[in-house]
C-alpha positions in Angstrom: 21.8 -0.3 2.3 18.8 -1.0 4.5 15.4 -1.2 3.0 13.1 1.7 3.5 9.9 2.3 5.5 6.6 0.6 4.4 3.3 2.6 4.5 0.3 0.5 4.2 -2.5 3.5 4.2 -6.7 3.3 4.5 -7.4 6.0 2.6 -6.5 9.5 2.0 -3.5 9.2 0.0 -2.4 13.0 -1.3 -4.2 14.6 0.6 -3.4 17.3 3.3 -4.7 15.3 6.0 -2.3 13.0 5.3 0.6 15.5 4.5 2.5 14.7 7.9 2.8 11.2 7.0 4.1 11.4 3.4 6.4 14.0 4.1 8.1 11.9 7.1 8.1 9.4 4.7 10.4 11.4 2.1 12.4 12.9 5.0 16.2 12.6 4.5 15.7 10.7 1.4 15.9 12.4 -2.6 13.1 14.6 -2.9 11.8 12.7 -5.9 8.1 11.8 -5.2 7.0 9.1 -7.6 3.0 8.2 -8.1 2.0 5.0 -9.4 -1.9 5.4 -10.0 -2.0 2.3 -12.2 -4.7 0.8 -9.8 -7.2 3.2 -11.4 -6.2 2.3 -14.6 -9.6 0.7 -15.6 -11.3 3.6 -14.4 -10.1 5.7 -17.7 -7.6 8.4 -18.3 -9.8 10.8 -16.5 -9.5 8.9 -13.1 -5.6 8.6 -13.8 -5.3 12.3 -14.3 -7.5 12.9 -11.0 -4.7 10.8 -8.8 -1.9 12.2 -10.7 -3.3 16.0 -10.2 -3.3 15.2 -6.7 -0.3 13.8 -6.3 1.5 16.5 -7.8 0.1 18.9 -5.2 0.9 17.1 -2.2 4.6 16.8 -4.0 4.7 20.4 -4.4 3.3 20.8 -0.3 5.8 18.8 1.1 8.9 20.4 -1.0 9.4 17.3 -3.6 9.5 16.7 -7.2 6.5 14.8 -8.5 7.1 12.0 -11.1 4.1 10.3 -12.5 4.5 6.7 -13.7 1.8 5.5 -15.8 1.7 2.1 -16.5 -1.7 1.2 -18.2 -0.8 -2.3 -18.5 1.9 -5.2 -18.4 3.3 -3.7 -21.8 3.7 -0.4 -20.1 5.1 -2.0 -17.0 7.9 -4.0 -18.9 8.7 -0.8 -20.8 12.4 0.4 -19.5 11.6 4.0 -20.4 8.7 3.9 -18.0 10.7 1.6 -15.2 13.6 4.1 -15.1 11.5 6.8 -14.0 11.6 5.0 -10.7 15.3 5.2 -9.9 16.6 7.6 -7.1 13.1 8.0 -5.9 12.8 8.9 -2.1 9.0 7.9 -2.2 7.2 5.6 -4.4 3.3 5.4 -4.0 1.1 2.9 -5.2 -2.5 4.7 -5.0 -6.1 3.2 -4.9 -8.4 1.7 -7.4 -8.4 -2.2 -8.0 -6.0 -4.2 -6.2 -6.0 -7.3 -8.3 -5.6 -5.4 -11.6 -2.6 -3.5 -9.8 -0.6 -6.9 -8.8 -1.7 -8.5 -12.1 -0.5 -5.8 -13.9 2.9 -5.0 -11.9 4.0 -8.4 -11.1 7.3 -9.8 -12.6 7.7 -6.8 -14.7 10.6 -4.6 -14.8 8.6 -1.6 -13.6 7.9 -3.6 -10.3 11.7 -4.8 -10.0 12.6 -1.3 -10.3 10.4 -0.5 -7.3 11.4 -3.3 -5.2 15.3 -2.2 -6.1 14.7 1.2 -4.9 12.9 -0.1 -1.8 15.6 -2.3 -1.0 18.2 0.5 -1.5 16.5 2.8 1.3 13.6 4.6 -0.8 10.3 4.6 0.9 7.4 2.7 -0.4 3.9 3.7 0.7 0.5 1.7 -0.9 -2.9 3.3 0.1 -6.2 1.1 -0.4 -5.9 -1.0 -3.8 -1.9 -0.2 -3.4 -1.9 -1.7 0.6 -3.6 -4.6 -0.2 -1.3 -5.3 -3.5 1.7 -5.3 -1.9 0.7 -8.3 0.5 0.9 -11.7 -0.7 -2.7 -12.5 -1.5 -5.3 -9.8 -1.5 -8.2 -10.7 0.2 -12.0 -11.8 -1.9 -14.6 -9.9 0.6 -17.6 -9.5 -1.7 -18.6 -13.6 -1.5 -17.5 -15.8 1.1 -16.8 -18.5 -2.0 -14.3 -16.5 -3.7 -10.6 -16.9 -2.8 -7.9 -14.2 -2.3 -5.8 -13.6 -5.4 -2.4 -13.1 -5.3 -0.5 -10.1 -4.7 3.2 -8.7 -5.3 4.4 -10.8 -2.5 6.2 -8.1 -0.6 4.5 -8.9 2.5 3.9 -12.5 2.7 2.5 -12.4 6.4 0.1 -10.3 6.1 -3.5 -9.0 4.5 -4.4 -5.7 4.5 -7.8 -4.4 5.3 -8.5 -0.7 3.7 -11.0 1.7 4.7 -11.6 -0.6 7.8 -13.9 1.7 10.1 -16.0 2.5 6.9 -16.4 -1.0 5.2 -15.9 -3.9 8.3 -15.8 -2.3 11.9 -19.7 -3.0 11.9 -19.3 -6.6 10.8 -18.0 -8.5 13.9 -18.1 -12.1 12.1 -16.7 -10.8 8.8 -13.5 -12.9 10.1 -15.9 -15.8 9.7 -17.7 -15.3 7.0 -15.6 -13.6 4.2 -11.8 -14.2 5.7 -9.6 -17.6 5.2 -5.9 -17.2 5.7 -3.3 -19.6 6.5 -1.9 -20.2 10.3 0.1 -17.8 11.4 -1.2 -15.1 8.3 -2.2 -11.6 10.5 -5.1 -9.4 9.3 -4.5 -5.8 9.5 -7.4 -3.7 9.3 -6.3 0.1 8.4 -8.9 3.1 9.2 -9.6 6.1 7.0 -6.9 8.2 7.0 -4.5 6.1 9.1 -1.5 4.3 8.1 0.7 1.7 9.6 4.4 2.8 8.8 7.6 1.1 9.3 7.5 -2.7 8.6 7.7 -5.7 7.4 7.0 -6.7 11.2 7.0 -3.8 13.3 4.7 -0.6 12.6 3.9 2.7 13.8 0.3 3.7 13.6 -0.1 7.3 12.2 -2.8 9.3 11.3 -6.4 10.1 12.9 -7.7 6.9 13.7 -6.7 3.3 14.5 -5.3 0.0 13.0 -6.3 -3.4 14.0 -4.5 -6.5 14.0 -6.2 -10.2 13.8 -4.4 -12.6 14.9 -6.4 -16.3 15.0 -9.6 -14.7 15.1 -9.0 -12.0 17.5 -9.1 -8.0 17.1 -6.7 -5.7 18.6 -7.1 -2.1 18.3 -4.0 0.2 17.8 -4.3 4.0 17.9 -2.0 6.5 16.6 1.5 6.9 17.9 1.1 2.8 19.3 3.2 0.4 17.6 1.8 -2.8 16.0 3.6 -6.2 15.2 2.5 -8.9 12.8 4.4 -11.6 13.8 6.5 -13.9 11.2 6.0 -16.8 9.6 8.3 -19.0 9.7 10.9 -18.8 6.6 10.1 -15.5 6.2 
């Protein structure tokens, strides 16, 4: 089987405004909707419960079985009983929070291996905000120009993701030179709120209510809903 589609989402996971995006991701696949709120674990149990509740409601709206996979730390992520909950998923969703914590918790664990295996076997894989950032090879450090990017999960080595783009970065025309230092050939993708790019790993359709933005060699181009965005390959990927 070929890998399933990837969705990188700027914001809005589990909300009615993104229902069509999530319904299309799981359409034709096993109606098992796996939500992984690990990125919110540093915020405490109430935050995890919030995301689980939202995801359950969305799964029910689109006629899927909600399955919450809760990994608070690497010990949980290496627990075979937790990892096996991902098997036979039609859609696996990494929701928002802290992208570095998410990547550091999942990297090279049994849970991540199950996620990647399920995706390679045809399951859809979505990441919103922190979840989208963590799927890339590196997670941008945007608060201080002296900070360096941290390692992501490495599924998408040729791009770096900026979620909430319209809210956080669109009014900073010089942010690429001030904050973002990327290797030659790596594309930076900005994704507006309530918007996703779907497909991958190189060709993506913009879905949702706003736009996605592609930065290559410092130049920015807007892609509206329904348009196709192509992130160039790096040699060897």
